[in-house]
C-alpha positions in Angstrom: -19.5 -30.3 -17.7 -15.8 -31.4 -17.2 -14.8 -29.3 -20.2 -16.6 -26.2 -18.7 -14.8 -26.8 -15.4 -11.4 -27.1 -17.2 -12.1 -23.8 -19.1 -12.9 -22.1 -15.8 -9.7 -23.4 -14.3 -7.6 -22.3 -17.3 -9.1 -18.7 -17.3 -9.8 -18.1 -13.6 -6.7 -16.2 -12.8 -6.6 -13.9 -15.8 -10.4 -13.5 -15.4 -10.0 -12.4 -11.8 -7.4 -9.8 -12.9 -9.8 -8.4 -15.5 -12.8 -8.5 -13.1 -11.0 -6.8 -10.2 -9.6 -4.1 -12.4 -13.0 -3.6 -14.0 -14.8 -3.3 -10.6 -12.6 -0.5 -9.5 -12.8 1.3 -12.8 -16.6 1.0 -12.6 -16.5 2.6 -9.1 -14.1 5.3 -10.4 -16.5 6.4 -13.2 -19.6 6.2 -11.0 -19.8 9.4 -8.9 -22.8 8.0 -6.9 -20.5 5.4 -5.4 -17.7 7.8 -4.3 -19.5 8.6 -1.0 -19.0 5.0 0.0 -15.3 4.8 -1.2 -13.8 4.6 2.3 -16.1 1.7 3.3 -15.6 -0.1 0.0 -11.9 0.1 0.4 -12.1 -1.3 3.9 -14.4 -4.1 2.6 -11.9 -5.0 -0.1 -8.9 -4.8 2.2 -10.3 -6.8 5.1 -12.0 -9.2 2.6 -8.6 -10.0 1.2 -7.2 -10.6 4.7 -10.1 -13.0 5.3 -9.3 -14.8 2.1 -5.6 -15.1 3.0 -6.6 -16.5 6.4 -8.9 -19.0 4.8 -6.3 -20.1 2.3 -3.7 -20.6 5.1 -6.2 -22.5 7.2 -6.8 -25.0 4.4 -3.1 -25.4 3.8 -2.4 -26.0 7.6 -5.3 -28.5 7.6 -3.5 -30.6 4.9 -0.1 -30.7 6.7 1.1 -31.7 10.1 3.5 -29.6 12.3 6.0 -32.4 11.9 6.0 -31.7 8.1 7.6 -28.3 8.6 11.3 -28.6 8.1 13.9 -25.9 7.2 16.0 -26.8 4.2 19.2 -25.3 2.8 17.3 -23.7 0.0 15.0 -21.9 2.5 18.1 -20.3 4.0 19.4 -19.4 0.5 16.1 -17.8 -0.4 16.1 -15.9 2.9 19.6 -14.7 2.2 18.6 -13.4 -1.3 15.7 -11.4 0.1 17.6 -10.0 3.1 20.8 -9.0 1.3 19.0 -7.5 -1.7 16.7 -5.6 0.7 19.7 -4.2 2.6 21.7 -3.4 -0.5 18.7 -1.6 -2.1 18.0 0.3 1.1 21.6 1.6 0.9 20.9 2.8 -2.7 17.7 4.5 -1.5 19.7 6.4 1.2 22.5 7.5 -1.2 20.3 8.6 -4.1 17.4 10.9 -4.8 14.8 11.7 -7.4 13.6 9.0 -9.8 16.5 6.7 -9.0 15.6 6.7 -5.3 11.9 6.0 -6.0 12.8 3.0 -8.3 15.3 1.6 -5.9 12.6 1.8 -3.1 10.1 0.0 -5.4 12.7 -2.8 -6.0 13.5 -2.9 -2.3 9.9 -3.5 -1.4 9.4 -6.1 -4.1 12.4 -8.1 -2.9 11.6 -8.2 0.8 7.8 -8.7 0.5 6.8 -12.0 2.2 5.5 -15.0 0.3 1.8 -14.9 -0.6 -0.6 -17.3 1.0 -1.6 -18.4 -2.5 1.9 -19.7 -3.1 0.9 -22.9 -1.3 -2.3 -23.2 -3.4 -0.4 -22.8 -6.7 2.5 -24.9 -5.5 0.0 -27.7 -4.7 -1.7 -27.4 -8.0 1.6 -27.5 -9.9 2.8 -30.6 -8.0 5.2 -28.9 -5.6 5.8 -29.4 -1.9 3.1 -27.7 0.1 4.8 -28.2 3.5 8.1 -26.6 2.2 6.2 -23.6 0.9 4.3 -23.1 4.2 7.6 -23.4 6.1 9.2 -20.6 4.1 6.1 -18.5 4.4 6.4 -18.5 8.1 10.2 -17.9 8.0 10.0 -14.8 5.7 7.0 -13.3 7.5 8.8 -13.4 10.8 12.0 -12.1 9.3 10.3 -9.3 7.4 8.4 -8.2 10.6 11.7 -7.5 12.4 13.9 -6.4 9.4 11.7 -3.8 7.7 11.4 -1.6 10.9 15.2 -1.2 10.9 15.1 0.5 7.4 11.9 2.6 7.7 13.7 5.5 9.5 16.5 5.5 6.9 14.2 5.5 3.9 11.5 7.8 5.4 13.3 10.4 7.7 10.0 11.8 8.7 9.0 8.6 10.4 8.4 9.3 14.1 7.7 5.9 15.7 10.3 3.7 17.3 11.5 0.3 16.2 9.1 -1.8 18.4 6.2 0.4 17.4 6.8 -0.5 13.8 7.3 -4.1 14.6 3.9 -4.0 16.4 2.2 -2.4 13.4 3.6 -4.9 10.9 3.0 -7.9 13.3 -0.6 -6.9 13.7 -1.0 -6.8 9.9 0.7 -10.2 9.4 0.4 -12.5 12.4 -3.4 -12.7 12.9 -3.8 -14.1 9.4 -0.8 -16.4 9.8 -0.9 -17.8 13.3 -4.6 -18.1 14.0 -5.4 -20.2 11.0 -2.5 -22.5 11.8 -3.5 -22.9 15.5 -7.2 -23.6 14.6 -6.2 -26.1 11.9 -3.9 -28.0 14.2 -6.4 -28.0 17.1 -8.9 -29.6 14.7 -6.3 -32.1 13.5 -5.6 -33.4 17.0 -9.1 -33.2 18.5 -11.7 -33.8 15.8 -10.4 -36.2 13.1 -13.7 -36.5 11.3 -14.0 -32.8 10.8 -10.4 -32.7 9.7 -11.1 -35.3 7.0 -14.1 -33.2 5.8 -12.0 -30.1 5.7 -9.2 -31.8 3.7 -11.8 -32.6 1.1 -12.9 -29.0 1.0 -9.3 -27.9 0.8 -9.4 -28.9 -2.9 -11.5 -25.7 -3.5 -8.7 -23.4 -2.2 -7.9 -22.5 -5.8 -11.4 -21.0 -6.3 -11.1 -19.2 -3.0 -7.9 -17.6 -4.3 -9.8 -16.4 -7.4 -11.9 -14.3 -5.0 -8.8 -13.1 -3.3 -7.1 -12.2 -6.5 -10.2 -10.2 -7.6 -10.0 -8.2 -4.4 -6.2 -7.8 -4.8 -6.7 -6.3 -8.2 -9.3 -3.9 -6.9 -6.7 -2.6 -4.4 -4.0 -2.6 -7.0 -6.0 -0.6 -9.5 -6.9 1.9 -6.8 -3.2 2.3 -6.0 -2.4 2.9 -9.7 -5.1 5.5 -10.3 -4.4 7.4 -7.1 -0.6 7.5 -7.5 -0.7 10.5 -9.9 2.5 9.2 -11.6 3.8 10.6 -14.9 4.2 8.3 -17.8 8.0 7.9 -17.4 7.9 7.2 -13.7 5.1 4.7 -14.3 7.1 3.0 -17.1 10.1 2.8 -14.7 8.0 1.1 -12.0 6.6 -1.3 -14.7 10.1 -2.4 -15.5 11.3 -2.6 -11.9 8.3 -4.7 -10.8 8.5 -7.0 -13.8 12.3 -7.4 -13.4 12.1 -8.2 -9.7 9.3 -10.7 -10.4 11.2 -12.5 -13.1 14.5 -12.5 -11.1 12.9 -14.0 -8.0 10.9 -16.7 -9.8 14.1 -17.6 -11.8 16.4 -17.6 -8.8 13.9 -19.7 -6.8 13.7 -22.3 -9.6 17.5 -22.4 -9.9 17.8 -22.9 -6.1 15.3 -25.8 -6.2 17.1 -27.5 -9.1 20.5 -27.0 -7.4 19.2 -28.6 -4.2 17.8 -31.6 -6.1 21.1 -32.0 -8.0 23.2 -32.0 -4.7 20.8 -34.6 -3.2 21.0 -36.8 -6.4 17.2 -36.7 -6.8 15.2 -37.8 -9.8 14.0 -35.5 -12.6 10.5 -35.6 -11.1 11.8 -34.6 -7.7 14.0 -31.9 -9.2 10.9 -30.4 -10.9 9.0 -30.6 -7.5 11.8 -28.7 -5.8 12.1 -26.2 -8.6 8.3 -25.4 -8.5 8.3 -25.1 -4.8 11.3 -22.8 -4.5 10.1 -20.7 -7.4 6.7 -20.1 -5.9 8.1 -19.4 -2.4 10.5 -16.8 -3.6 8.6 -15.3 -6.5 5.0 -15.1 -5.4 4.4 -12.2 -3.0 1.8 -10.9 -0.7 1.2 -7.8 -2.8 -1.6 -6.5 -0.5 1.0 -6.2 2.2 3.4 -4.6 -0.2 0.8 -1.9 -1.2 0.0 -1.3 2.5 3.7 -1.0 3.5 4.6 1.3 0.6 1.6 3.6 1.1 1.8 3.9 4.9 5.5 3.8 5.7 7.5 4.5 2.5 7.1 6.9 -0.4 3.4 6.4 -1.2 3.9 6.0 -4.9 5.9 2.9 -4.3 2.6 1.1 -3.5 2.1 1.1 -7.3 4.9 -1.5 -7.5 2.8 -3.9 -5.5 -0.2 -3.5 -7.9 2.0 -4.2 -10.9 3.8 -7.1 -9.3 0.4 -8.7 -8.6 -0.3 -8.6 -12.4 3.1 -10.1 -13.4 3.1 -12.9 -10.8 -0.5 -14.0 -11.7 0.1 -13.9 -15.4 3.1 -16.2 -14.8 1.0 -18.4 -12.6 -1.7 -18.6 -15.2 0.8 -19.7 -17.8 2.3 -22.3 -15.5 -1.1 -23.7 -14.6 -2.1 -23.8 -18.3 1.1 -25.7 -19.2 0.5 -28.1 -16.3 -3.1 -28.9 -17.6 -2.1 -28.9 -21.3 1.5 -30.3 -21.4 1.2 -31.2 -25.1 0.4 -27.7 -26.3 
């Protein structure tokens, strides 16, 4: 039984990628299902939001508000995302054609907030859950106010004002961020017995994320097939999404190690910081990226979100496998 559970853990993330992709392809080649396409899309999209809220709830259950502290590397990671986003927005404004589209894809990949699953993977790898949740809150708030500044520059046909865009993004982000935290902390300070039960259940968050990843891949495959991209444009987005994914995981890990070195921490503590910073900067809420690209940017840029989801979860699968099988 233990061996079967371990095999399931090893293959759950790549299996979810294959399952989600296959489910949308099955829908795509089954005309009888097309009449229900709109409702199936809503079910997948809202189902993913429910999974995100559930994951965040279990993460907030495990930590106290007093555990949330802003570190120097949090500010460094935020600076990387903000400055790269603004620089790439400038490139988008000054270029056109394929270069503009690829710069826009990179811009979205860089500013996209941290995924709720970053805490789950960080915890599984032995990182600092509280530090991950802290940055998740920081970047979601920052992105909510920063992205609306750029939308009119990137998309001149945009007709809404700054605060209208802030409201749209906040409605997408904050219900699944704030409500789980409030509920978890109300339980923490009012019903300790229930909190202890929930903390035991929180160990199943990894499997909940498997459901979320399946839904994410359904949405990602949909974005890919509906994009109508040519082979060269698609290849360009593949390279941009893979490149930004690699750079952010790498930079995050470097920041974590640098912070540990400055503080004179042990090798184990350095690894903990490296894992934590890598996940917070590298793992993205790709559902938000797809939604943002499709609704407020050039629609084909939503493809970058679908591809980024593949790269980050392949990397996570490899890291988890290395964690479980260190001798291989």
